[in-house]
N, C-alpha and C positions, 0 to 999 in steps of 0.2 A: 348320731355319729356323723362326722364330717365326710364329705364326698372325697374320694381318692381318684386321681387321674394320673395315668402313667404313660409316658411316651416310651415305646418299646419297639423291638423287632422280633421276628419269628424265632431267631436263634441267638438269644442273648442270655448267657448264664447269670449275669448280674441282675437281670430283670426277673428271672425265676427266683433268685434268692430274695429279692425285694418283695415279690409277691408272697413268698412263704412267710417272711417276717411279718408282713402286714396281716396276713390271715391268722398267724399266731396271736396277734394283738386284737383279734376280733373283727377285722374288716371282712364284710360279707361280699362286697362288690367293688371291683376296681375297673374304672373305665379305661380301657386300653386303647391307645392311639398308635397304630402300626405305621411307623415312618418308612419302613422298607416297601410297603405296598403303595404308598402315595407320596411322590416327591414333594408335593405341596405341603403335606403335613410335616416333613422334615424342615422345610423352610419356616413354617409357622413355629415349630419347636425352637429353632435357632433364634428367631426374632423374640419369642416370648421368654426364653431362658438365658440366652447369650451363650449357650453351650451346644456342642456338637455330638456328644456321646449319650447313649442310653444306658440305663433308664434315666428319665427326668420325671420326678415325682412331685405332684401337687397334692396337698391335703387342704381341702377348702381352697382358699385363695393364697395359701402359703406355699412358696416354692421351696421344697425340702432339698432338692438336688438329686444326686444319684444314690446308688446303693450304699456307698461308704458314708455318705451324709446321713442317710436314713438309719443305718446301724449305729452311728455315733449319737444321734438323737435318742435312740432307744437306750443305749448304754448310759446316757446322761439322765435317764428317767423322764424325758420330756415328750416322748412319742405318744404315750397313752393320753396325756392331757391334750395334746394337739388333736388327736383323733376324736376326743370327746367334745371338742369345741364346735 
């Protein structure tokens, strides 16, 4: 299974929903990067993704985007294949 990395904050409802969806699809471990605890991580996230909001999700080297992007990928039937790669 591909590695999953998620930029998050301690109180982000969309992050919780993203984590729930990923776990429903069999993801055992999500590497969480808390941008509210370390301002340098927020800067790194913005440079890496070009976005300011959380969650920002990477599956392997693929930037999926936020929760809406993740859910759309799942509805299109492409999330499981991406996780398997």
